[in-house]
C-alpha angles and dihedrals in degrees: 000000000000127000129210134165128227127200124260114239095254098048093090093057093048094048091047090052091052091049092047091056089057098044102034096110090056090049091051093052090048091055092049092052093047094051094055110112089211130018102263103143138033124216097273092046092049091050091052091046092053093046094049096044102040110008135241095303089061088073087068095048109137096019092136090054091047093055090044088054092051091050090055108028102032097036090053097048095044092046093051096043100044096040092050093043093051090049095056099039113099096205096251111049117053120236111268114255094241090056090051089052092050093047092047093048092051093046092048092047093054094040092049092054094047092047096048098099094050090043091055093050089047092054093046095048092048093048095047095083094063100049127078114281094244091057097047120114093213099203109190093213141329096286092049089051093049091049093050093047088048089058088055088061140284092262091055090055089062097038107144093017092136092054093042091051092048091048090047091055093050097044092047090051089050095046110032105028094037091047092052092046094046091048090050091051093047092050089046091063090065091222095106136032129217094290139123093277090058091047091051095050094045093047093050089054091047093048092052093049092048093049095054094043099050106031098096092049091043091057093050093043092052092049092050095048093047095046124115095209099295091121120067091201146310095305092051091049091049092050093047092050092046090056088073092055135255092298089066090072089057095044108141094017094141095048088043089055092043088053101036100044095054089042090052092046093050093044094055095040090053090043094051092048091051090048095049096047104028105019128117112277115233118186118192133179118249091205125095111272115264135148090271106026105048113089132156126186122190118189110187134153097330102324136101128199126188121190118188119181116307093334126068140200126205 
């Protein structure tokens, strides 16, 4: 008999929240760099500008919106991907990579749409510290921001939802499916076991893939969400960004990687620790299935299932 543990559906959201609390200053600097009309500052210069103009606490501006976003966007995409993956896996053969990509893309698409309102408030709260005081929105917290955007209209609440959903699909493919595949390859070498070193290596690879895949959409999404009506829509925003050349779509790539890779590493390390210590225990037989030798025991949140041969008892 072999034992393994699988994640509960909400572990992804909790681990993403914990990671966001650690990497929020990097996310804030990324947003500031992306919303520049022209490249005037690099990452270090922007950090000094924020510190001098608004103080250390300004680096955590919008933290409530960031955690709210993770509890909607990340919890949804992780729940869909991991639940569907665990349903189709047979316990012996790993899920094919193309199926992981499809599951991740669907989960990211849904999660990106659901997380759009919180994502918009997050971008606005982070960007407030660099604009003149009389133009600031001054949201007290995430819920205040959501309520005030709601008063602007339902359509405004989901402004940029198409771009956010597309970005969500790409980043989830880069993070979740690439992490699973990288972890499978690392374990397949036989050099490492399922430990924190394996999780670190696989998550660094996943973070790099996610950064390159989603950066162009991330730039356009940030511009749309932070706009004050200067863009007529997605096409107009794309054209305006393209006027500055191809590099404009990768503006802030290095800070995005510096932020996203540590965020991805922390997310999966937290997730794996939650899975190993608090996940659902699944015990499977290592023998060939037969009427007397095949047995599977699932112990979840207060339920037990015993399958013996063709018959079953619950």
